[in-house]
C-alpha positions as CSV (number, residue, x, y, z in Angstrom):
1,X,-13.0,-12.4,2.7
2,X,-13.8,-11.8,6.7
3,X,-11.9,-8.7,8.0
4,X,-9.5,-11.0,10.2
5,X,-8.3,-12.8,7.0
6,X,-7.4,-9.3,5.1
7,X,-3.5,-8.9,6.3
8,X,-0.8,-7.3,5.2
9,X,-0.1,-9.2,2.3
10,X,-3.9,-9.2,0.7
11,X,-3.0,-5.3,1.3
12,X,-0.1,-5.5,-1.1
13,X,-1.7,-7.7,-3.3
14,X,-4.3,-5.3,-3.9
15,X,-1.9,-2.8,-4.7
16,X,-0.3,-4.9,-7.4
17,X,-3.4,-6.0,-9.0
18,X,-4.6,-2.5,-9.3
19,X,-0.6,-1.2,-10.2
20,X,-1.1,-4.3,-13.5
21,X,-3.8,-2.4,-14.4
22,X,-3.3,1.3,-14.5
23,X,-0.8,4.1,-13.5
24,X,-0.2,4.8,-9.6
25,X,-2.8,7.7,-9.5
26,X,-5.4,4.9,-10.6
27,X,-4.3,2.3,-8.8
28,X,-4.2,4.8,-5.6
29,X,-7.9,5.6,-6.2
30,X,-9.0,2.1,-6.8
31,X,-7.2,0.7,-3.7
32,X,-8.9,3.2,-1.4
33,X,-12.1,2.8,-2.7
34,X,-12.0,-1.1,-2.2
35,X,-10.6,-0.4,1.0
36,X,-13.4,2.0,2.1
37,X,-15.8,-0.2,0.5
38,X,-14.7,-3.7,2.0
39,X,-14.2,-2.0,5.9
40,X,-18.1,-0.7,5.1
41,X,-19.2,-3.9,3.9
42,X,-17.8,-5.9,7.2
43,X,-19.0,-2.9,9.7
44,X,-15.5,-2.1,10.5
45,X,-15.4,1.3,11.9
46,X,-14.3,4.0,8.9
47,X,-11.9,5.1,11.5
48,X,-10.0,2.0,10.9
49,X,-8.9,3.3,7.3
50,X,-5.4,4.8,6.8
51,X,-4.8,7.0,3.8
52,X,-1.3,7.7,4.4
53,X,-0.4,4.4,4.9
54,X,-2.5,3.4,1.6
55,X,-1.0,5.9,-0.6
56,X,2.6,5.1,1.0
57,X,2.3,1.4,0.2
58,X,0.5,1.5,-3.1
59,X,3.9,4.0,-4.0
60,X,6.2,1.2,-2.4
61,X,4.6,-1.6,-4.6
62,X,4.9,0.7,-7.8
63,X,8.4,1.3,-6.8
64,X,9.2,-2.4,-6.4
65,X,7.3,-3.5,-9.5
66,X,9.3,-0.9,-11.7
67,X,12.5,-2.6,-10.3
68,X,11.3,-6.2,-10.8
69,X,12.4,-8.6,-13.2
70,X,9.7,-8.9,-16.1
71,X,9.5,-13.0,-14.8
72,X,8.0,-11.3,-11.6
73,X,4.8,-10.4,-13.2
74,X,3.6,-13.6,-13.9
75,X,1.6,-13.7,-10.8
76,X,1.6,-12.2,-7.3
77,X,3.2,-14.8,-6.1
78,X,6.2,-14.2,-8.4
79,X,6.6,-10.7,-7.8
80,X,6.9,-11.1,-3.8
81,X,9.1,-14.1,-4.7
82,X,11.4,-11.7,-6.5
83,X,11.9,-9.4,-3.2
84,X,9.9,-10.2,-0.2
85,X,10.8,-7.0,1.2
86,X,7.0,-6.0,0.9
87,X,5.8,-8.4,3.2
88,X,7.7,-6.5,5.7
89,X,4.7,-4.6,7.3
90,X,7.4,-2.2,9.4
91,X,9.2,-1.3,6.2
92,X,7.2,2.2,6.6
93,X,9.1,2.9,9.8
94,X,12.2,3.7,7.8
95,X,10.3,6.3,5.9
96,X,8.1,7.3,9.3
97,X,8.5,7.9,12.4
98,X,6.0,6.0,14.9
99,X,4.7,9.1,16.2
100,X,4.1,10.6,12.3
101,X,3.0,7.5,10.8
102,X,0.5,7.1,13.8
103,X,-0.7,10.5,14.1
104,X,-4.5,11.2,13.2
105,X,-3.4,13.7,10.5
106,X,-1.9,10.5,8.8
107,X,-5.0,8.5,8.9
108,X,-7.0,11.0,7.7
109,X,-4.9,12.5,5.0
110,X,-1.6,11.7,3.2
111,X,1.6,12.8,5.2
112,X,4.8,12.9,3.2
113,X,7.6,10.7,5.3
114,X,9.1,12.4,8.1
115,X,12.9,10.3,7.8
116,X,13.1,9.0,4.4
117,X,11.6,9.8,1.2
118,X,9.8,7.2,-0.5
119,X,10.9,6.4,-4.0
120,X,8.4,7.3,-6.5
121,X,7.5,6.2,-10.2
122,X,5.1,9.6,-10.0
123,X,5.8,13.2,-9.1
124,X,4.4,14.2,-5.7
């Protein structure tokens, strides 16, 4: 897949796939590794990777999976159809200010939300 085709929906799909196959901790590690490998493979600058966004989206997908009806797990498309809010890439701005989310500190390591906590399925 070309980097230009790897959009927000594909990020959410990746989290969904790994969450179907494991817990939140394992899914986060796998999503991180997959994104970093994708970046390296495509010659994208490593500074493109954003740790806070990655972990926050895994947490968000896990939360919505926990809330979803069992039929939503038939496929990624069914899951998204059950609650399309996950396709809104700006939803993290309800949890983070722009200054915090787009900071170098947040890019390099996970930063807790400064506006509203992300509902979790795991301890911090």
